[in-house]
C-alpha positions in Angstrom: 160.4 74.5 28.4 160.1 75.7 24.8 163.8 75.3 24.2 165.3 72.4 26.1 168.6 72.8 24.2 169.0 76.4 25.4 172.6 77.3 26.3 173.8 78.8 29.6 174.5 82.1 27.7 170.9 82.1 26.4 169.5 81.4 29.9 171.6 84.2 31.4 169.8 86.7 29.2 166.7 86.0 31.3 168.4 85.2 34.6 171.6 87.3 34.5 172.3 87.0 38.2 170.6 86.4 41.6 168.1 89.1 42.6 168.0 89.7 46.4 164.9 91.2 48.2 167.2 93.7 49.9 168.5 95.1 46.6 172.1 96.4 46.4 174.7 96.1 43.6 176.4 93.0 42.4 180.2 93.5 41.9 182.9 91.1 40.9 180.3 89.2 39.0 182.7 86.7 37.3 181.7 84.1 39.9 178.0 84.2 38.8 178.7 82.4 35.5 180.8 79.8 37.4 177.9 79.3 39.8 175.4 79.0 37.0 177.6 76.5 35.1 178.8 74.3 37.9 176.5 75.0 40.9 179.3 76.6 42.9 180.6 80.2 42.8 180.8 83.5 44.6 180.4 87.2 44.0 180.2 90.4 46.0 177.1 92.5 46.9 177.5 96.2 47.7 175.2 98.5 49.6 173.3 101.2 47.6 174.4 104.6 48.7 174.2 108.3 47.8 176.4 111.2 48.8 174.1 114.1 49.9 174.2 117.4 51.6 172.6 116.5 55.0 173.0 119.8 56.8 173.8 123.3 55.7 177.5 122.7 56.2 178.0 119.0 56.0 177.8 116.1 53.5 176.8 112.6 54.4 176.6 109.1 53.0 173.0 107.8 52.9 172.7 104.0 52.8 169.3 102.8 51.5 170.0 99.2 50.6 172.3 96.6 52.1 173.7 93.2 51.1 171.4 90.2 51.7 171.2 89.2 55.4 173.0 92.3 56.6 170.8 94.5 58.8 171.3 98.3 59.4 172.0 97.7 63.1 175.0 95.5 62.2 176.4 98.3 59.9 175.9 101.0 62.5 177.6 98.9 65.2 180.6 98.1 62.9 181.1 101.7 61.8 180.9 102.9 65.4 183.6 100.3 66.4 185.8 101.4 63.6 185.5 105.0 64.5 186.2 104.3 68.2 189.2 102.2 67.3 190.4 105.0 64.9 190.5 102.6 62.0 188.5 104.9 59.9 188.7 108.7 59.6 186.3 111.4 58.6 183.0 110.3 60.3 181.4 112.6 62.8 178.1 110.8 63.4 176.0 107.8 62.4 172.2 107.8 62.5 169.9 104.8 61.8 166.6 106.1 60.4 165.4 102.7 59.2 161.9 101.6 59.9 159.4 99.0 58.7 157.6 101.4 56.4 160.3 103.4 54.6 162.9 100.6 54.8 166.7 101.0 55.3 168.1 104.4 55.8 171.4 104.9 57.6 173.0 108.4 57.5 176.8 108.6 57.9 177.8 112.3 58.6 181.2 113.2 57.1 183.5 115.7 58.9 184.5 118.8 57.0 187.7 118.5 55.2 187.2 114.8 54.3 186.2 113.5 50.9 182.9 111.5 51.2 183.8 109.2 48.3 187.1 108.1 50.0 185.3 107.5 53.2 182.7 105.4 51.3 185.4 103.3 49.7 186.9 102.6 53.1 183.4 101.6 54.4 183.1 99.1 51.6 186.5 97.6 52.5 186.1 97.6 56.3 182.4 96.8 56.8 179.7 94.4 55.5 178.5 97.2 53.2 180.3 95.0 50.7 179.8 91.3 51.4 180.7 88.1 49.6 177.9 85.8 48.7 178.5 82.1 47.9 176.3 79.8 45.9 176.3 76.1 46.5 173.3 74.9 44.5 172.5 71.5 46.0 169.1 69.8 45.3 167.6 66.4 46.1 167.2 64.5 42.8 165.6 61.1 43.2 166.5 61.3 46.9 170.2 62.0 46.3 171.9 65.4 46.9 173.4 66.8 43.7 175.2 70.1 43.0 173.5 71.5 39.9 174.1 74.3 37.5 171.3 76.7 36.4 170.1 74.7 33.5 170.0 71.5 35.5 168.2 73.2 38.3 165.5 74.5 35.9 165.1 71.1 34.5 164.7 69.5 37.9 162.1 72.2 38.8 160.2 71.6 35.5 160.2 67.9 36.0 158.9 68.4 39.6 156.1 70.7 38.3 155.1 68.2 35.6 154.9 65.5 38.3 152.8 67.7 40.5 150.4 68.7 37.8 150.1 65.0 36.7 149.4 63.7 40.1 147.0 66.5 41.0 145.1 66.1 37.8 144.7 62.4 38.2 143.5 62.9 41.8 141.0 65.5 40.9 139.7 63.5 37.9 139.2 60.4 40.1 137.5 62.5 42.7 135.2 64.1 40.1 134.4 60.7 38.5 133.5 59.3 41.9 131.2 62.2 42.7 129.6 62.1 39.3 128.8 58.4 39.8 127.0 59.3 43.1 125.2 62.2 41.5 124.0 59.9 38.6 122.7 57.5 41.2 120.8 60.3 43.0 119.3 61.4 39.7 118.0 57.9 39.1 116.6 57.7 42.6 114.8 61.0 42.9 112.8 60.3 39.7 110.5 58.3 42.0 111.6 59.4 45.5 108.4 58.0 47.1 109.1 54.6 45.7 112.7 54.8 47.1 111.5 55.8 50.5 108.8 53.0 50.5 111.4 50.4 49.5 113.9 51.5 52.2 111.3 51.6 55.0 109.7 48.3 53.9 113.0 46.4 53.9 114.0 44.1 56.8 117.5 45.4 56.8 120.1 47.5 54.9 121.2 44.5 52.9 117.7 43.8 51.6 117.2 47.5 50.9 120.4 47.8 49.0 119.6 44.8 46.8 116.1 46.3 46.1 117.6 49.7 45.1 120.1 48.0 42.8 117.5 45.9 41.1 114.7 48.5 40.9 116.7 51.6 39.9 119.6 49.9 38.2 122.1 51.4 40.6 125.7 50.3 41.4 126.6 48.9 44.8 128.4 52.2 45.6 125.4 54.3 44.5 122.9 52.3 46.5 125.2 52.3 49.6 125.5 56.2 49.3 121.7 56.6 49.2 121.2 54.3 52.1 123.7 56.1 54.2 122.0 59.4 53.5 119.2 60.5 56.0 115.8 60.3 54.3 115.1 63.8 55.2 118.1 65.0 53.2 117.3 62.7 50.3 113.7 64.1 50.0 115.1 67.6 49.7 117.3 66.8 46.8 116.7 69.1 43.8 116.8 67.5 40.3 117.9 70.9 38.8 120.8 71.3 41.2 121.9 67.7 40.7 121.8 68.1 36.9 123.8 71.3 37.2 126.4 69.6 39.4 126.5 66.7 36.9 127.2 69.1 34.1 130.0 70.8 36.0 131.6 67.5 36.9 131.5 66.3 33.3 133.2 69.5 32.2 135.8 69.2 34.9 136.5 65.6 33.9 136.8 66.6 30.3 139.3 69.4 31.1 141.4 67.1 33.3 141.4 64.4 30.6 142.6 66.9 28.1 145.5 67.9 30.4 146.5 64.2 31.0 146.3 63.1 27.3 150.0 63.8 26.6 153.2 65.1 28.1 152.9 68.2 25.9 149.5 69.1 27.3 150.8 68.6 30.9 153.8 70.9 30.1 151.4 73.4 28.6 149.5 73.4 31.9 152.7 73.9 33.8 153.6 76.8 31.6 150.2 78.3 32.0 150.4 78.1 35.8 153.9 79.7 35.9 152.6 82.5 33.7 149.8 83.2 36.2 152.3 83.3 39.0 154.4 85.7 37.0 151.4 88.0 36.5 150.5 87.9 40.1 153.9 88.2 41.8 156.3 89.7 39.2 158.2 92.8 40.4 161.0 94.9 38.9 164.6 93.6 39.5 166.0 95.0 42.8 169.6 94.0 42.7 171.5 95.8 40.0 174.6 94.5 38.2 177.9 96.4 37.9 180.2 95.2 35.2 
């Protein structure tokens, strides 16, 4: 927002690549720049693994993160099928220790005499532990589907937020102004509440009562109608202090919204402020790492 002329290279310093909730590693990342430039591209995501000593005599491959949309059960099933078909060697057991609290944990036990790193490379080749992910960034712009690069996507998003803040601020301002008008009418009426009640009760019908309120208390048609629609019991319990406090709050709200709506720059400043608040509330460390 502060630099509309930012280049893709500059943007990628802040958004170097997609970040998946399941973590993992991005490999063959050349396609990311293509995707960010044109809206289309692909790259590969690898599982996060470590080679550990899992028993006194055996080593194993411990899988703790998987490519996006790949579950541990799918990996376990695929490895088991490969072992059964003798398409992969050196695996003596597979244990899925994944759960909702600790997350993904699949332990692949390696037979003695086999090199764990070689087995791991074969697993990347033969299972979804390494998976291709394609980007096709299509967005509706003015009702039409368009394929957009990163910069264009960000601009469309910013334009949308500007529209949302503008429409929301106008709505809230109109609502506050409407309420302030009614509160002002109530403040005029409760100055002499007994006279108001006497006028209402002494009128032949609502039309006569409304005309009397408008003339006597210099109310608008809307204010008089609101008072007439209110039960007298509720009207008599109205507090001048509470109404004055509400009036003050409404005026402050209207002033704040007017300041937002005064220019495109002030609207964008509000958008930036809200995005910063979201960042503070939901920001988390990057989960998916990049491998050059």
